[in-house]
N, C-alpha and C positions, 0 to 999 in steps of 0.2 A: 523725907520721901526720897527713895532711891531713884537713880536715873531710869532704871527699867520700869518702875511704877509710874513715873512721870510720862514715859514713852507710851505705856499701855493706856494710861488715862487720856492722853492726847489722841491716840488711835480711836478710842471709843467716842470721844467728842467729835472727831472728824466723820466717823461712820454715822453718828446721829445726825450731823448736819447734812450729809449727803442724802440720807434717807428722807429727811424733812424736805429737801430740795426736790427729790424725785416725787414725793407725794404732792407737793405744791404744783409741779409741772403737770402731773397727771390730772389734777383737779382743773387746771386751766385748759388742758386739752379736752376734757369732758365738757366744759362750759362752751368751748368753741364748737364742738360737735353738736351740742344741743342748739346753739344759735344758728348752725348751718341747716338744720332741719326746716323743710318748707312749712309755712304756716298752714294750719288746718282750718280753712273756712268751714262754717257750719252750713249744712243744707237748709234751704228755705222751703223746699217742697218735699214730697214723699221720698224717703230714702229707698233707693232701689239696689244699692250695692254697698257692701262693707268689705274693705281690704284690710287685712292684718298682716303684720310682719315686723321684723326689726329693720330699722333704717338709720342711715347716717351715723354709724358707729354705736348705736344704742344697743344695749344687751337685751333689754326687754322689748316685747312686741308692742306696737302702737296700732290703733285702729283708725281708719279713715272712713267716713260715711259720705256717699255721693247721691245726689239727686240727679235727674236727667240733665238739667242745665249745666251742672258742674262737669258731667261727662262730656257734653257737647263742647264745652269750652276747651277741651283737650284737642279738638280738631276732628271733624267728621270725615270719615273715609267710606268708600263704597267697594264692595266686592261682589262680583257676579259669579255664582257657582251653583252646581247641583248639590243636593243633599239626598240622603236615603229617605228622608221624611217628607220631601216636597216634590211636586211635579215640575219637571223641566228646570231651567236655570232661574234661580232666584236672585233678586237684587237686594243685598243686605247693607244697611247703613248703620254705622256706629263709630266706635273709636278703636284704634289699635291697642291691643292689650299691652304691647311693649311701651306705648306712650303713657298709658295709665301707670304702669310699674315705674317708669322713669320719673313721672310726675311726683309720686309719693316717695321715691328713693328707696324702694324696697328691693332687696337682693336675696336670692335663695335659689336652690336647685329645683325645688318642686312647688307647684301650685296645687293646693288642695281646694278643689272647687265644690261648692255646696249649692244644691237647688232647693226651691220651695218645697218640693215633695221629698226632701231628705236624700235624694240621689247624690252620691259623692263620687268624685273621680280625681285621681292625681295626674297632673299634667307637667311634664318637664318644662321649666321656664325657658329653656333654650328654644323650644318650639316658637315662643312668642317673638324671639329675635331672629330666628331662621326664616320664618314665614310671616307674611302680613296677616296674622290672626286677628279677627275683628270681634269685638264685644258689641254685637248687634242689638239695637233697640228698635229697628224697623226692618220689615221685609216687604218688598214690592210696594213701597210707599205707605205702608200701614204700620202704625205703632204696634209693637208686640205686647200682648197682654198675657197674663198667666194662662188664659184659655188657648192661646196660640203660641206657646213656647217662650213667652216673655216673663218678666220684664226685660231680661237680657239673655242672649244666646251666644255662646262662643262658636264662631263660624270660621272654619279653615277654608282657604281658597283651593279647594280640591281640584277644580278644573285647570288651574294654572300650574299645579305641581302634581304630576302623575303619582309620585310616591305617597301622596296623601289619600289616594283612592283605596280605602280598605277599612276593615273592621276596627283597627287600632285608632284611626282618625274618628270614625263614627262614635266610638266610646268616649272620646275626649270632647266631642261637640255637645256639651251639656247645655240644655235649655232650662228656663226658669231659674237661671243663676241669680243668687242673692249674696254670695260670699266667696271671696278668694282669700285663702290663708297661705301666705308665702313662707316657706320653711327652707 
């Protein structure tokens, strides 16, 4: 074997070893990313919301199902605001949409919100971090049901932010919400 052939063969062996090392490190990083994903407890009551999206470095979308106690565990907040569909100022209780997204670790630019009646709307996820947007399950002390815009209603704090007073915000205040697809 000539010196050039030996050199070429050594180069191929080194390239193969480097490729093997890269693949091994990539697999280890994927394992760490999977291990970092939050556990997905199972709801014990009626599922009122499903959230889908890619999280924690995963390429494929994952689905999380929530019953009301699971949502309440994220921290209940209250917003007082008017809406186009209610009389006067309503008191809405629920969880911040940003807290929900942070909990599941989902990131994306757009939330595709789907209601029981198949109404759908796209909402920029930056809205949820710019404003304290609430995923309301109560209004004026009463649990929201499908007959009165429940089980969940995305409520913007319109009275606190004058730029939210308009048709664009009305369109995004989806009620009877059952699914958020983060893309």
